[in-house]
C-alpha positions as CSV (number, residue, x, y, z in Angstrom):
1,M,-21.9,-29.8,-11.9
2,A,-21.4,-26.8,-14.1
3,S,-23.1,-23.4,-13.6
4,S,-26.2,-22.7,-15.6
5,E,-26.6,-19.8,-18.0
6,A,-29.8,-19.0,-16.2
7,Y,-27.8,-18.4,-13.0
8,A,-25.3,-16.2,-14.9
9,K,-28.2,-14.1,-16.3
10,F,-29.6,-13.8,-12.8
11,I,-26.4,-12.6,-11.2
12,V,-25.8,-10.1,-14.1
13,D,-29.4,-8.8,-13.6
14,Q,-29.1,-8.5,-9.8
15,A,-25.9,-6.3,-10.1
16,R,-27.0,-4.3,-13.1
17,E,-26.4,-1.0,-11.3
18,A,-22.7,-1.7,-11.2
19,G,-22.1,-0.9,-14.9
20,V,-22.2,-2.9,-18.1
21,L,-22.2,-6.5,-17.0
22,T,-21.6,-9.4,-19.2
23,Y,-20.8,-13.1,-18.8
24,R,-18.7,-15.5,-20.8
25,K,-18.6,-19.3,-20.7
26,M,-15.3,-20.6,-19.5
27,F,-14.6,-24.3,-19.2
28,G,-18.2,-25.1,-18.3
29,E,-18.5,-22.3,-15.8
30,Y,-18.9,-18.5,-16.3
31,G,-16.7,-15.4,-15.9
32,I,-18.5,-12.1,-15.0
33,Y,-17.2,-8.9,-16.4
34,C,-18.1,-5.3,-15.3
35,D,-17.3,-2.7,-18.0
36,G,-15.0,-5.3,-19.6
37,V,-13.1,-6.0,-16.4
38,F,-13.1,-9.7,-15.3
39,I,-14.4,-9.4,-11.6
40,A,-16.1,-12.7,-10.7
41,L,-16.5,-16.3,-11.4
42,L,-19.4,-18.7,-11.2
43,C,-18.6,-22.3,-10.3
44,D,-21.3,-24.9,-9.6
45,D,-23.9,-22.1,-9.4
46,R,-21.9,-20.3,-6.7
47,L,-20.6,-16.7,-7.0
48,F,-16.9,-16.0,-6.3
49,C,-15.6,-12.4,-6.5
50,K,-11.9,-11.4,-6.9
51,I,-10.3,-10.2,-3.7
52,T,-9.7,-6.5,-3.4
53,G,-9.5,-4.1,-0.4
54,Q,-12.4,-2.1,-1.8
55,G,-14.5,-5.2,-2.2
56,Q,-13.8,-6.2,1.3
57,D,-14.8,-2.8,2.5
58,V,-18.2,-3.3,0.7
59,L,-18.6,-6.7,2.4
60,L,-18.0,-5.2,5.8
61,A,-20.2,-2.1,5.1
62,F,-23.2,-4.5,4.2
63,G,-22.5,-6.7,7.2
64,K,-21.5,-9.7,5.1
65,E,-19.1,-12.4,6.1
66,T,-15.8,-12.5,4.2
67,M,-15.3,-16.1,3.3
68,L,-12.3,-17.1,1.3
69,V,-12.9,-20.3,-0.5
70,P,-11.2,-21.8,-3.7
71,P,-13.8,-21.9,-6.5
72,Y,-12.4,-25.3,-7.7
73,Q,-9.8,-27.8,-6.6
74,G,-6.3,-26.4,-6.9
75,A,-7.4,-22.7,-7.2
76,K,-6.4,-19.9,-4.9
77,P,-9.2,-18.9,-2.4
78,I,-11.3,-15.8,-3.4
79,F,-14.4,-14.3,-1.9
80,L,-17.5,-16.6,-1.8
81,I,-20.6,-14.5,-2.1
82,E,-23.6,-16.2,-0.6
83,D,-26.1,-13.4,-0.5
84,V,-26.9,-13.0,-4.2
85,E,-30.5,-11.8,-3.5
86,D,-29.3,-8.3,-2.3
87,A,-29.1,-6.3,-5.6
88,A,-27.7,-3.1,-3.9
89,F,-25.0,-5.2,-2.2
90,L,-24.0,-7.0,-5.4
91,S,-24.0,-3.8,-7.5
92,A,-21.7,-2.1,-4.9
93,L,-19.4,-5.1,-4.6
94,F,-19.0,-5.4,-8.4
95,S,-18.5,-1.7,-8.9
96,A,-15.9,-1.4,-6.1
97,T,-14.1,-4.6,-7.4
98,K,-14.0,-3.2,-10.9
99,Q,-12.6,0.1,-9.8
100,A,-9.9,-1.5,-7.7
101,L,-8.8,-3.8,-10.5
102,E,-8.7,-0.9,-13.0
103,S,-6.4,1.1,-10.7
104,K,-3.8,-1.7,-10.5
């Protein structure tokens, strides 16, 4: 089952405080970009965020579990984000992840 565009729009709206968020269709799923930096992936209407130390710090600060799960068969595990209702958390996570990836 592929991710829906409605779910991509929802995720981008939830984390709108992180910066300029966009999504792009990729092989039936969606990539999420923050200020042009690829930070997350939607697979089967589930949110996966790239692993960074700063992102893990945000997860811990918000009391969220850090679950590493492959988004699809054969992929490397990345953060599975289950609480997509918390806009402040998602914004902080996306912003921290973007900053970490930019500094690499």
